KOLBALO-442466 format. One line per field, with one value per residue: residue number from 0; x, y, z of N, C-alpha, C, O in turn; residue in one letter. Coordinates in Angstrom, 3 decimals. Example, Ala and Ser with C-alpha at 12.3 -4.5 7.8 and 13.67 -1.06 7.14 Angstrom:
2
pos = c(0/1)
n_east = c(13.190/12.850)
n_north = c(-5.690/-2.250)
n_up = c(7.800/7.080)
ca_east = c(12.300/13.670)
ca_north = c(-4.500/-1.060)
ca_up = c(7.800/7.140)
c_east = c(13.200/12.900)
c_north = c(-3.300/0.030)
c_up = c(7.800/7.870)
o_east = c(14.236/13.409)
o_north = c(-3.319/1.138)
o_up = c(8.465/8.039)
code = c(A/S)
This chain:
212
pos = c(0/1/2/3/4/5/6/7/8/9/10/11/12/13/14/15/16/17/18/19/20/21/22/23/24/25/26/27/28/29/30/31/32/33/34/35/36/37/38/39/40/41/42/43/44/45/46/47/48/49/50/51/52/53/54/55/56/57/58/59/60/61/62/63/64/65/66/67/68/69/70/71/72/73/74/75/76/77/78/79/80/81/82/83/84/85/86/87/88/89/90/91/92/93/94/95/96/97/98/99/100/101/102/103/104/105/106/107/108/109/110/111/112/113/114/115/116/117/118/119/120/121/122/123/124/125/126/127/128/129/130/131/132/133/134/135/136/137/138/139/140/141/142/143/144/145/146/147/148/149/150/151/152/153/154/155/156/157/158/159/160/161/162/163/164/165/166/167/168/169/170/171/172/173/174/175/176/177/178/179/180/181/182/183/184/185/186/187/188/189/190/191/192/193/194/195/196/197/198/199/200/201/202/203/204/205/206/207/208/209/210/211)
n_east = c(-37.694/-34.772/-31.736/-28.838/-26.059/-23.924/-20.726/-17.781/-15.266/-15.917/-17.970/-20.320/-21.928/-22.339/-23.512/-25.897/-27.094/-27.738/-29.680/-31.686/-32.355/-33.436/-35.735/-37.164/-37.334/-35.281/-32.370/-28.962/-26.301/-23.033/-20.128/-17.684/-17.894/-18.374/-15.963/-14.212/-15.012/-14.107/-11.386/-11.017/-11.603/-9.445/-9.318/-8.321/-9.208/-9.596/-6.953/-5.805/-7.444/-6.890/-4.273/-4.694/-6.611/-5.242/-3.404/-4.938/-6.335/-8.647/-10.567/-10.610/-12.984/-14.258/-14.208/-15.748/-18.226/-19.012/-19.497/-21.613/-23.635/-24.200/-25.168/-27.424/-29.070/-28.895/-28.326/-29.301/-31.276/-32.637/-35.527/-35.918/-33.266/-30.078/-27.319/-24.217/-21.319/-20.956/-21.907/-18.401/-17.091/-17.440/-17.398/-18.270/-20.837/-22.014/-21.863/-23.616/-25.999/-26.335/-26.863/-29.329/-30.909/-30.661/-31.949/-34.429/-35.025/-34.924/-33.150/-34.004/-33.241/-30.519/-28.475/-26.395/-24.048/-22.527/-19.617/-17.126/-13.578/-11.771/-13.393/-14.129/-11.678/-11.199/-13.354/-12.853/-10.418/-11.198/-12.749/-13.792/-13.829/-15.543/-13.888/-15.180/-17.994/-18.045/-19.341/-19.546/-18.086/-17.819/-15.477/-16.184/-18.778/-20.378/-19.731/-18.689/-20.451/-18.830/-15.507/-13.488/-14.810/-17.316/-20.754/-22.717/-21.709/-19.591/-17.072/-13.601/-12.620/-11.089/-8.803/-9.240/-6.984/-7.393/-8.476/-6.579/-4.605/-2.488/-3.396/-5.839/-5.839/-4.985/-7.096/-9.147/-8.186/-8.297/-11.066/-11.911/-10.843/-11.957/-14.554/-16.220/-17.157/-19.421/-21.526/-22.284/-23.020/-25.315/-26.868/-27.521/-29.237/-31.374/-31.645/-30.257/-29.899/-28.709/-27.262/-26.624/-24.096/-22.856/-23.711/-25.078/-25.591/-28.329/-29.595/-28.815/-30.060/-32.712/-32.946/-32.620/-34.893/-36.899/-36.461/-36.920)
n_north = c(-58.660/-56.939/-56.488/-54.775/-55.480/-53.559/-52.723/-52.913/-55.577/-58.354/-57.254/-58.584/-59.145/-61.519/-63.289/-61.915/-61.812/-64.499/-64.859/-63.083/-64.216/-66.614/-65.749/-64.319/-65.739/-65.470/-65.302/-65.612/-63.904/-64.095/-62.634/-63.274/-66.022/-66.987/-66.415/-67.914/-70.474/-70.593/-70.465/-72.817/-74.625/-74.351/-72.805/-70.511/-67.956/-68.311/-68.703/-66.192/-64.588/-65.643/-64.798/-62.038/-61.791/-62.880/-60.910/-59.008/-57.299/-55.960/-57.783/-57.319/-55.090/-55.819/-58.600/-59.275/-57.987/-59.375/-61.948/-61.344/-60.365/-62.653/-64.320/-62.932/-62.060/-63.677/-66.520/-67.816/-65.988/-64.969/-64.037/-62.825/-61.525/-61.078/-59.075/-59.750/-58.338/-57.060/-54.226/-53.164/-50.911/-47.586/-47.652/-50.343/-50.135/-48.378/-49.983/-52.015/-50.547/-50.016/-52.578/-53.112/-51.214/-52.127/-54.611/-53.946/-53.788/-52.954/-51.731/-52.287/-51.651/-50.556/-51.728/-50.620/-51.934/-51.227/-51.033/-50.708/-50.500/-52.033/-54.063/-55.338/-56.408/-58.292/-60.002/-61.038/-62.375/-64.561/-66.016/-68.879/-71.028/-73.472/-75.962/-77.416/-76.680/-73.956/-72.792/-70.451/-69.900/-68.690/-68.592/-67.715/-66.401/-67.980/-70.900/-74.117/-77.260/-79.465/-79.063/-77.680/-78.915/-78.816/-78.128/-78.607/-80.253/-81.697/-81.080/-79.981/-77.238/-74.055/-71.242/-68.537/-66.987/-64.236/-63.606/-63.573/-61.921/-60.314/-59.568/-58.345/-55.568/-54.324/-54.958/-53.482/-50.936/-50.823/-51.021/-48.576/-46.722/-47.416/-48.494/-47.234/-44.775/-45.636/-45.523/-42.834/-42.558/-44.239/-43.114/-40.629/-41.460/-42.150/-44.700/-45.818/-47.305/-47.282/-49.629/-50.508/-52.653/-53.729/-55.384/-58.626/-61.164/-61.765/-59.513/-57.555/-58.508/-58.179/-55.415/-55.032/-56.324/-54.600/-52.457/-53.661)
n_up = c(-19.965/-19.873/-18.688/-17.451/-15.423/-13.594/-12.102/-10.002/-10.236/-8.131/-6.664/-6.536/-8.740/-10.283/-8.421/-7.744/-10.236/-10.670/-8.680/-9.500/-11.955/-11.083/-9.705/-11.620/-13.948/-15.891/-18.068/-17.338/-18.695/-19.089/-20.049/-19.121/-18.444/-21.009/-22.284/-20.686/-21.347/-23.947/-23.440/-21.962/-23.940/-25.548/-27.858/-30.535/-29.950/-27.224/-26.318/-26.809/-25.225/-22.708/-22.086/-21.929/-19.850/-17.648/-17.260/-16.167/-17.789/-20.305/-22.706/-26.262/-27.822/-30.253/-30.307/-28.036/-28.601/-30.880/-29.835/-28.097/-29.832/-31.334/-29.313/-28.206/-30.353/-32.616/-32.301/-29.688/-28.725/-26.244/-24.280/-21.755/-19.967/-18.265/-18.453/-17.427/-16.522/-18.914/-20.825/-20.682/-21.365/-22.818/-25.710/-26.058/-24.974/-26.787/-29.044/-28.257/-28.104/-30.810/-31.723/-30.470/-31.782/-34.402/-34.317/-33.427/-30.650/-27.076/-24.182/-20.743/-18.054/-15.947/-13.461/-10.939/-8.906/-5.834/-3.706/-1.068/-1.836/-0.266/0.747/-1.581/-2.454/-0.423/-0.863/-3.456/-3.121/-1.675/-3.359/-5.238/-8.090/-10.104/-11.959/-13.867/-14.343/-13.966/-11.796/-9.140/-5.931/-2.512/0.014/2.531/2.541/0.829/0.920/-0.465/0.064/0.458/1.126/-1.409/-3.511/-6.070/-5.497/-7.402/-9.571/-8.606/-9.399/-9.306/-7.282/-7.826/-7.629/-9.643/-11.965/-12.248/-9.835/-7.943/-5.440/-6.497/-8.954/-8.594/-7.794/-10.113/-11.803/-10.605/-11.061/-13.841/-14.111/-12.925/-14.716/-17.236/-17.065/-15.126/-16.303/-17.642/-15.884/-15.780/-18.440/-18.715/-16.754/-17.784/-19.763/-18.296/-17.268/-15.162/-11.929/-8.639/-6.304/-3.009/-2.166/0.052/2.079/3.078/0.503/0.390/1.522/-0.296/-2.572/-1.851/-1.940/-4.662/-5.659/-4.817/-6.495/-8.996)
ca_east = c(-36.743/-33.414/-31.048/-27.385/-25.503/-22.631/-20.057/-16.418/-15.130/-16.024/-19.063/-21.434/-22.798/-22.710/-24.431/-27.195/-27.665/-28.339/-30.892/-32.694/-32.793/-34.282/-37.012/-37.871/-37.267/-34.408/-31.121/-27.750/-25.332/-21.753/-19.050/-16.581/-18.092/-18.216/-14.533/-13.577/-15.310/-13.179/-10.062/-11.033/-11.611/-8.165/-9.466/-7.420/-9.767/-9.329/-5.540/-5.587/-8.164/-6.218/-3.146/-5.220/-7.273/-4.229/-2.735/-5.904/-6.800/-9.927/-10.543/-10.980/-14.424/-14.816/-14.409/-16.874/-19.457/-19.389/-20.078/-22.890/-24.634/-24.564/-25.938/-28.690/-29.913/-28.734/-28.390/-30.227/-32.364/-33.432/-36.502/-35.547/-31.870/-29.258/-25.948/-23.322/-19.955/-20.979/-20.659/-17.371/-16.571/-18.381/-17.547/-19.115/-22.212/-22.470/-22.064/-24.845/-27.108/-26.501/-27.511/-30.747/-31.560/-30.639/-32.910/-35.706/-35.252/-34.401/-32.714/-34.988/-32.720/-29.113/-28.262/-24.998/-23.749/-21.403/-19.034/-15.775/-12.509/-11.183/-14.330/-14.045/-10.436/-11.410/-14.289/-12.225/-9.361/-11.824/-13.642/-13.327/-14.662/-15.500/-13.180/-16.045/-19.219/-17.845/-20.080/-18.674/-18.309/-17.032/-15.082/-16.822/-20.200/-21.105/-18.785/-19.260/-20.781/-17.604/-14.393/-12.730/-15.609/-18.528/-22.022/-23.533/-21.190/-18.504/-15.807/-12.601/-12.653/-9.776/-8.781/-8.921/-5.827/-7.808/-8.946/-5.426/-4.339/-1.597/-4.117/-7.060/-5.686/-4.923/-8.459/-9.910/-7.678/-8.881/-12.487/-12.051/-10.501/-12.704/-15.939/-17.017/-17.879/-20.704/-22.560/-22.743/-23.661/-26.671/-27.619/-28.039/-30.325/-32.466/-31.771/-29.396/-30.273/-27.587/-27.605/-25.585/-23.779/-21.923/-24.286/-25.167/-26.244/-29.789/-30.006/-28.625/-31.115/-33.969/-32.934/-32.821/-36.282/-37.706/-36.303/-37.576)
ca_north = c(-58.061/-56.848/-55.738/-54.790/-55.339/-52.895/-52.666/-53.419/-57.014/-58.733/-56.564/-59.522/-59.141/-62.874/-63.825/-61.261/-62.225/-65.823/-64.709/-62.431/-65.210/-67.578/-65.136/-63.693/-66.606/-64.825/-65.992/-64.857/-63.937/-63.634/-62.676/-63.962/-67.458/-67.269/-66.402/-69.046/-71.666/-70.557/-70.792/-74.234/-75.379/-74.201/-72.160/-69.392/-66.870/-68.617/-68.477/-64.747/-64.073/-66.116/-63.907/-60.728/-61.904/-63.098/-59.631/-58.112/-56.316/-56.251/-58.354/-56.303/-54.880/-56.522/-60.006/-59.334/-57.606/-60.474/-63.004/-60.872/-60.315/-64.028/-64.869/-62.245/-61.758/-64.592/-67.936/-68.188/-64.998/-65.027/-62.949/-62.177/-61.823/-60.146/-59.002/-59.706/-58.079/-56.413/-53.710/-52.703/-49.630/-46.790/-48.231/-51.537/-49.680/-47.849/-51.139/-52.679/-49.696/-50.228/-53.879/-52.972/-50.482/-52.999/-55.709/-53.412/-54.054/-51.897/-52.075/-51.856/-51.130/-50.784/-51.737/-50.414/-52.417/-50.474/-51.485/-50.165/-51.268/-53.038/-55.179/-56.029/-57.185/-59.438/-60.922/-61.706/-63.266/-65.765/-66.613/-70.082/-71.404/-74.879/-76.186/-78.115/-75.969/-72.513/-72.302/-69.653/-69.989/-67.799/-69.410/-67.209/-66.097/-69.031/-72.009/-75.387/-78.190/-80.244/-78.180/-77.963/-79.582/-78.119/-78.728/-78.975/-81.332/-82.405/-80.686/-79.382/-75.783/-73.431/-69.778/-68.000/-66.093/-62.844/-63.419/-63.568/-60.564/-59.516/-59.119/-57.641/-54.114/-53.888/-55.065/-52.347/-49.752/-50.881/-50.704/-47.143/-45.962/-47.736/-48.934/-46.291/-43.809/-46.186/-45.079/-41.530/-42.780/-44.761/-42.163/-39.625/-42.098/-42.405/-46.145/-46.285/-47.319/-47.770/-50.567/-50.726/-54.077/-54.011/-56.344/-60.017/-61.324/-61.743/-58.119/-56.852/-58.969/-57.554/-54.053/-55.124/-56.680/-53.392/-51.681/-54.368)
ca_up = c(-19.023/-20.413/-17.638/-17.350/-14.083/-13.579/-10.817/-10.040/-9.986/-6.727/-5.989/-6.395/-9.916/-10.656/-7.415/-7.878/-11.517/-10.463/-7.873/-10.343/-12.932/-10.368/-9.328/-12.737/-15.123/-16.865/-18.385/-17.030/-19.784/-18.568/-21.030/-18.465/-18.640/-22.436/-22.570/-20.003/-22.131/-25.072/-22.897/-21.617/-25.190/-26.223/-29.160/-30.749/-29.163/-25.829/-26.025/-26.757/-24.063/-21.502/-21.833/-21.553/-18.551/-16.621/-17.041/-15.549/-18.776/-20.938/-24.047/-27.247/-28.009/-31.407/-29.920/-27.094/-29.284/-31.763/-29.012/-27.563/-30.909/-31.654/-28.201/-27.962/-31.501/-33.739/-31.953/-28.612/-28.699/-25.010/-24.106/-20.493/-19.676/-17.501/-18.937/-16.273/-16.958/-20.225/-21.400/-19.765/-21.857/-23.603/-27.057/-25.991/-24.755/-28.072/-29.909/-27.823/-28.542/-32.252/-31.888/-30.111/-32.872/-35.579/-34.170/-32.964/-29.236/-26.214/-22.830/-19.754/-16.794/-15.617/-12.018/-10.564/-7.560/-5.282/-2.437/-0.862/-2.471/0.642/0.815/-2.867/-2.464/0.462/-1.516/-4.587/-2.651/-1.108/-4.348/-5.907/-9.228/-10.493/-13.217/-14.812/-14.726/-13.730/-10.634/-8.276/-4.489/-1.666/1.156/3.751/2.371/0.120/0.758/-0.938/1.139/0.653/0.784/-2.617/-4.538/-6.491/-5.070/-8.561/-10.408/-7.956/-9.986/-8.425/-7.193/-7.925/-7.615/-10.955/-12.017/-12.068/-8.454/-7.051/-4.933/-7.326/-10.147/-8.217/-7.812/-11.503/-12.327/-10.086/-11.755/-15.178/-13.962/-12.674/-15.913/-18.446/-16.874/-14.339/-17.137/-18.072/-14.948/-16.268/-19.745/-18.534/-15.931/-18.707/-20.497/-17.359/-17.066/-14.080/-10.517/-7.832/-5.239/-2.002/-2.174/1.140/3.024/2.632/-0.796/0.556/1.728/-1.564/-3.486/-1.401/-2.474/-6.109/-5.913/-4.646/-7.727/-10.086)
c_east = c(-35.334/-32.624/-29.538/-27.012/-24.109/-22.038/-18.669/-16.367/-15.194/-17.164/-20.296/-22.370/-23.275/-23.718/-25.823/-27.876/-28.364/-29.651/-32.019/-33.243/-33.737/-35.667/-37.833/-37.752/-36.458/-33.138/-29.949/-26.756/-24.042/-20.678/-17.831/-16.680/-17.889/-16.741/-13.821/-13.843/-14.389/-11.779/-9.970/-10.965/-10.323/-8.248/-8.465/-7.880/-9.459/-7.886/-5.232/-6.221/-7.469/-5.063/-3.623/-5.817/-6.256/-3.467/-3.668/-6.437/-8.109/-9.740/-11.099/-12.487/-14.995/-15.085/-15.644/-18.194/-19.940/-20.047/-21.469/-23.972/-25.114/-25.474/-27.340/-29.636/-29.851/-29.007/-29.481/-31.459/-33.221/-34.359/-36.169/-34.100/-31.205/-27.850/-25.031/-21.883/-19.842/-22.126/-19.681/-16.832/-17.655/-18.504/-18.395/-20.581/-22.806/-22.740/-23.331/-26.073/-27.392/-27.188/-29.001/-31.511/-31.693/-31.733/-34.249/-36.036/-34.673/-34.044/-33.716/-34.386/-31.234/-28.961/-26.766/-24.800/-22.479/-20.952/-17.634/-14.699/-11.944/-12.081/-14.261/-12.804/-10.586/-12.313/-13.604/-11.176/-9.928/-12.753/-12.993/-14.328/-14.495/-14.823/-14.084/-17.211/-19.167/-18.666/-19.101/-19.082/-17.476/-16.743/-15.729/-18.333/-21.010/-20.182/-19.465/-19.538/-19.578/-16.434/-13.658/-13.502/-16.900/-19.784/-22.808/-23.023/-20.058/-17.136/-14.879/-12.714/-11.231/-9.909/-8.352/-7.732/-6.216/-8.427/-7.785/-5.053/-3.486/-2.276/-5.290/-6.923/-5.615/-6.302/-9.305/-9.475/-8.265/-10.363/-12.697/-11.844/-11.475/-14.181/-16.798/-17.746/-19.226/-21.840/-23.142/-23.512/-25.108/-27.515/-28.261/-29.203/-31.533/-32.669/-31.077/-30.054/-29.100/-28.081/-26.406/-25.339/-22.828/-22.426/-24.322/-25.852/-27.765/-30.303/-29.892/-29.726/-32.466/-34.061/-33.207/-34.277/-37.214/-37.653/-37.052/-39.088)
c_north = c(-58.124/-55.911/-55.861/-54.651/-54.731/-52.923/-53.253/-54.923/-57.301/-58.075/-57.452/-59.587/-60.551/-63.491/-63.231/-61.631/-63.572/-65.720/-64.072/-63.434/-66.222/-67.002/-64.648/-64.485/-65.965/-65.659/-65.071/-65.015/-63.285/-63.758/-63.379/-65.465/-67.853/-67.345/-67.589/-70.358/-71.758/-70.967/-72.289/-75.099/-75.259/-73.576/-71.011/-68.177/-67.073/-68.360/-66.985/-64.159/-64.446/-65.191/-62.551/-60.759/-62.067/-61.818/-58.605/-57.052/-56.777/-56.811/-57.312/-56.281/-55.705/-57.992/-60.137/-59.038/-58.706/-61.608/-62.610/-60.855/-61.716/-64.619/-64.262/-62.212/-62.770/-66.043/-68.251/-67.291/-65.083/-63.826/-62.144/-62.531/-60.707/-60.208/-58.762/-59.520/-57.488/-55.416/-53.253/-51.322/-48.882/-47.322/-49.499/-51.154/-49.130/-48.981/-51.893/-51.874/-49.890/-51.558/-53.790/-52.256/-51.364/-54.058/-55.256/-53.730/-52.916/-52.443/-51.519/-51.145/-51.448/-50.669/-51.610/-50.849/-51.735/-51.046/-50.898/-51.091/-52.347/-54.266/-56.014/-56.921/-58.435/-60.481/-61.717/-62.718/-64.577/-66.463/-67.836/-70.463/-72.880/-75.015/-76.784/-77.246/-74.468/-71.943/-71.602/-69.791/-68.926/-68.548/-68.979/-67.100/-67.217/-70.221/-73.259/-76.306/-79.062/-79.368/-78.632/-78.609/-78.818/-78.864/-79.280/-80.222/-82.124/-82.076/-80.025/-77.860/-75.233/-71.920/-69.284/-67.049/-64.656/-62.578/-63.418/-62.133/-59.702/-58.962/-58.207/-56.122/-53.570/-53.941/-53.885/-51.045/-49.672/-50.509/-49.201/-46.335/-46.180/-48.030/-47.943/-45.244/-44.320/-45.744/-43.750/-41.681/-43.239/-43.878/-41.092/-40.164/-42.385/-43.873/-46.654/-46.208/-47.918/-48.634/-50.734/-52.226/-54.479/-55.085/-57.757/-60.085/-61.254/-60.320/-57.315/-57.235/-58.351/-56.131/-54.056/-55.434/-55.490/-52.530/-52.329/-54.373)
c_up = c(-19.612/-19.506/-17.782/-15.882/-14.200/-12.181/-10.924/-9.831/-8.492/-5.982/-5.828/-7.581/-10.278/-9.712/-7.574/-9.198/-11.381/-9.692/-8.685/-11.358/-12.305/-10.121/-10.516/-14.046/-16.246/-17.057/-18.055/-18.163/-19.298/-19.634/-20.436/-18.653/-20.101/-22.810/-21.928/-20.736/-23.345/-24.614/-22.596/-22.867/-25.978/-27.604/-29.295/-29.954/-27.694/-25.434/-25.896/-25.498/-22.764/-21.124/-21.315/-20.146/-17.425/-16.291/-16.401/-16.483/-19.405/-22.342/-25.027/-27.505/-29.159/-31.101/-29.034/-27.795/-30.224/-30.996/-28.519/-28.650/-31.259/-30.579/-28.107/-29.162/-32.645/-33.346/-30.937/-28.516/-27.425/-24.885/-22.857/-20.160/-18.876/-18.057/-17.738/-16.762/-18.350/-20.254/-20.314/-20.146/-22.617/-25.028/-27.075/-25.802/-26.053/-29.053/-29.553/-28.242/-30.027/-32.530/-31.578/-31.217/-34.111/-35.511/-33.579/-31.523/-28.395/-24.834/-21.823/-18.550/-16.648/-14.103/-11.737/-9.113/-7.064/-3.944/-2.315/-1.436/-1.552/0.769/-0.461/-2.920/-1.600/-0.195/-2.619/-4.139/-2.106/-2.099/-5.001/-7.003/-9.550/-11.858/-14.290/-15.290/-14.485/-12.583/-9.685/-6.814/-3.778/-0.375/2.468/3.582/1.714/-0.153/0.199/0.239/1.491/0.223/-0.483/-3.745/-4.814/-6.039/-6.256/-9.280/-9.773/-8.502/-8.975/-8.453/-7.237/-7.864/-8.988/-10.883/-11.729/-10.702/-7.455/-6.685/-5.844/-8.578/-9.808/-8.330/-9.233/-12.143/-11.866/-10.764/-13.165/-15.129/-13.807/-13.948/-17.066/-18.242/-16.096/-15.197/-17.644/-17.158/-15.411/-17.579/-19.576/-17.625/-16.814/-19.528/-19.608/-17.040/-15.813/-12.706/-9.742/-6.673/-4.309/-1.884/-1.061/2.105/2.449/1.263/-0.711/0.734/0.434/-2.543/-3.129/-1.936/-3.981/-6.433/-5.761/-5.908/-8.884/-9.941)
o_east = c(-34.778/-32.812/-29.021/-27.569/-23.221/-22.750/-18.398/-17.317/-14.601/-17.324/-21.211/-23.504/-24.458/-24.670/-26.817/-29.100/-29.457/-30.620/-33.175/-34.451/-34.719/-36.668/-39.059/-38.037/-36.891/-32.875/-29.939/-26.410/-23.978/-20.355/-17.047/-15.691/-17.315/-16.323/-12.942/-12.996/-13.947/-11.079/-8.981/-10.352/-10.121/-7.363/-7.846/-7.072/-9.101/-7.618/-4.499/-5.616/-7.455/-4.904/-3.041/-5.563/-6.399/-2.949/-3.262/-6.937/-8.620/-8.860/-11.961/-13.167/-16.101/-16.068/-16.486/-19.174/-21.142/-21.044/-22.390/-25.099/-26.309/-26.431/-28.325/-30.852/-30.680/-29.820/-30.480/-32.561/-34.435/-34.024/-36.141/-33.751/-31.684/-27.254/-25.069/-21.298/-18.747/-23.213/-20.076/-16.193/-18.665/-19.624/-19.163/-21.467/-23.966/-23.718/-24.047/-27.071/-28.548/-27.995/-29.833/-32.630/-32.722/-32.370/-35.104/-37.204/-34.013/-34.564/-34.228/-34.940/-30.748/-29.282/-25.966/-25.320/-21.478/-21.774/-17.001/-14.884/-11.667/-11.585/-14.326/-12.876/-10.151/-12.068/-13.763/-11.063/-9.229/-13.466/-11.795/-15.531/-13.441/-15.139/-13.795/-17.406/-20.140/-18.693/-17.990/-20.269/-16.558/-17.655/-15.818/-19.088/-22.193/-19.881/-20.671/-18.932/-19.334/-16.372/-13.262/-12.950/-17.501/-19.872/-23.485/-23.794/-19.610/-16.145/-15.317/-12.882/-10.292/-11.003/-7.245/-7.506/-5.483/-8.858/-8.002/-5.167/-3.720/-1.792/-5.696/-7.793/-6.125/-6.648/-10.092/-10.296/-8.674/-10.857/-13.554/-12.578/-11.788/-14.980/-17.990/-18.861/-20.081/-22.981/-24.360/-24.525/-26.016/-28.742/-29.411/-30.069/-32.583/-33.746/-31.279/-30.678/-28.556/-29.163/-25.307/-26.247/-22.079/-21.638/-23.667/-26.603/-28.419/-31.332/-30.759/-30.259/-33.265/-35.136/-33.925/-34.836/-38.203/-38.656/-37.732/-39.787)
o_north = c(-59.202/-54.695/-56.905/-53.814/-55.311/-53.122/-54.021/-55.500/-56.584/-58.305/-57.118/-60.044/-60.763/-64.140/-63.956/-61.747/-63.765/-66.409/-64.478/-63.492/-66.636/-67.694/-64.569/-63.958/-65.923/-66.596/-63.901/-66.133/-62.069/-64.862/-63.999/-66.121/-68.899/-68.228/-68.199/-71.250/-72.842/-71.712/-72.942/-76.167/-75.972/-73.782/-70.589/-67.461/-66.127/-67.856/-66.564/-63.345/-63.657/-64.845/-61.986/-59.862/-61.456/-61.659/-57.477/-56.020/-57.849/-56.369/-56.514/-57.303/-56.234/-58.562/-61.007/-59.759/-58.938/-62.170/-63.426/-61.287/-61.934/-65.330/-64.983/-62.323/-62.719/-66.719/-68.883/-67.774/-65.256/-62.727/-60.914/-63.708/-59.574/-61.283/-57.699/-60.432/-57.421/-55.717/-52.991/-50.652/-49.465/-47.438/-49.710/-51.769/-49.392/-48.950/-52.360/-52.444/-49.924/-51.666/-54.318/-52.643/-51.345/-54.368/-56.085/-53.927/-52.021/-53.467/-50.415/-50.156/-52.461/-49.631/-52.399/-50.214/-51.670/-51.489/-50.613/-52.306/-53.458/-55.387/-57.243/-58.061/-59.516/-61.683/-62.935/-63.797/-65.590/-67.395/-67.833/-70.245/-73.466/-74.280/-76.675/-77.082/-73.768/-70.725/-72.077/-69.798/-68.342/-69.077/-69.768/-67.643/-67.383/-70.524/-73.441/-76.154/-79.361/-78.964/-79.790/-78.838/-78.244/-80.083/-80.300/-81.138/-83.122/-82.703/-79.568/-77.263/-75.863/-71.381/-69.571/-66.393/-63.930/-61.459/-63.276/-61.230/-58.499/-58.006/-57.387/-55.462/-52.487/-53.068/-53.344/-50.162/-48.605/-49.779/-48.616/-45.386/-45.241/-47.834/-47.820/-44.856/-43.525/-45.606/-43.571/-41.017/-42.702/-43.891/-40.705/-39.395/-42.807/-44.264/-47.806/-45.208/-48.947/-48.410/-51.062/-52.986/-55.446/-55.638/-58.042/-59.181/-60.746/-59.956/-56.502/-56.384/-58.038/-55.688/-53.201/-54.872/-55.375/-51.954/-51.652/-54.933)
o_up = c(-19.822/-19.544/-18.181/-15.171/-14.826/-11.197/-11.847/-9.303/-7.686/-4.783/-5.076/-7.441/-10.546/-10.145/-7.543/-9.257/-11.914/-10.011/-8.570/-11.592/-12.923/-10.306/-10.434/-15.121/-17.397/-16.305/-18.440/-18.544/-19.120/-20.071/-21.155/-18.980/-20.403/-23.559/-22.536/-20.744/-23.727/-25.300/-22.928/-22.865/-26.961/-28.435/-28.318/-29.363/-26.992/-24.343/-25.001/-24.801/-21.820/-19.953/-20.389/-19.342/-16.366/-15.186/-16.121/-16.035/-19.080/-23.080/-24.660/-27.419/-29.049/-31.574/-29.257/-27.604/-30.347/-31.449/-28.519/-28.408/-31.458/-30.887/-27.948/-29.006/-33.553/-33.978/-31.280/-28.257/-27.531/-25.327/-22.899/-20.080/-18.816/-18.125/-17.117/-17.346/-18.908/-19.762/-19.178/-19.335/-23.012/-25.525/-28.014/-26.394/-26.372/-29.799/-30.438/-28.682/-30.448/-33.453/-32.316/-31.554/-34.787/-36.518/-33.268/-31.190/-28.923/-24.390/-22.006/-18.070/-17.151/-13.525/-12.239/-8.196/-7.779/-3.141/-3.331/-1.511/-2.004/0.886/-0.418/-3.381/-1.994/-0.098/-2.702/-4.720/-2.076/-1.728/-5.284/-6.856/-9.302/-12.793/-15.481/-16.494/-14.765/-12.403/-9.452/-6.490/-4.354/0.260/3.408/4.389/2.008/-1.307/0.366/1.300/2.660/-0.938/-0.615/-4.821/-3.906/-6.179/-6.134/-9.567/-10.338/-8.127/-7.920/-9.517/-6.750/-8.029/-9.444/-9.866/-11.057/-10.425/-6.251/-7.514/-5.961/-9.186/-10.631/-8.897/-9.519/-12.939/-12.643/-11.010/-13.623/-15.988/-14.470/-14.221/-17.796/-19.158/-16.376/-14.847/-18.034/-17.600/-15.427/-17.798/-20.211/-17.714/-16.601/-19.946/-20.091/-16.590/-15.429/-12.353/-10.142/-6.130/-4.756/-1.546/-1.197/2.871/1.447/0.898/-1.622/0.163/0.114/-3.256/-4.012/-2.341/-4.500/-7.374/-6.485/-6.331/-9.655/-10.785)
code = c(X/X/X/X/X/X/X/X/X/X/X/X/X/X/X/X/X/X/X/X/X/X/X/X/X/X/X/X/X/X/X/X/X/X/X/X/X/X/X/X/X/X/X/X/X/X/X/X/X/X/X/X/X/X/X/X/X/X/X/X/X/X/X/X/X/X/X/X/X/X/X/X/X/X/X/X/X/X/X/X/X/X/X/X/X/X/X/X/X/X/X/X/X/X/X/X/X/X/X/X/X/X/X/X/X/X/X/X/X/X/X/X/X/X/X/X/X/X/X/X/X/X/X/X/X/X/X/X/X/X/X/X/X/X/X/X/X/X/X/X/X/X/X/X/X/X/X/X/X/X/X/X/X/X/X/X/X/X/X/X/X/X/X/X/X/X/X/X/X/X/X/X/X/X/X/X/X/X/X/X/X/X/X/X/X/X/X/X/X/X/X/X/X/X/X/X/X/X/X/X/X/X/X/X/X/X/X/X/X/X/X/X)
């Protein structure tokens, strides 16, 4: 199982990826988490990425593609996986296609999660992340058992810079300009299926399971 999850920030890609991985024994691969680990580690890549992310922009394709190739085909080589937050642009999609051809593999399905912009803004503004393990919570839909603390590791929860209201609208603008064309790209390949993501995470997951 090799799946891509597409959709604007805050539509629920990370939550659905976790549920799919649980049900189908797959691995969630999030470029966002990979980059945040670099930032937390204070690497040169992390410093560059931190500036770009805080501005609500996208990290360069060559950096992302290098991380993805190492993860999928060189280092870990997972059999079943979900790409969460990648690709974000047509050049990234083309680069991924080249990797699949290079290593003799192929993509199985692309799921596009959709929701109104006002709902997305509300979701992102209430999202909190763990400083230690990157687990994501939602203050309304999926709150931690103890306010401000991660259920998994007890780490402190915080609001990411790219989840703050002043950054959200710019992120959605970037998505519209650079990522939405991917829907047409994968639709033409016959790989795209759309999923209404306006309801509860459980209802959305039920729709995804029907497709899978």
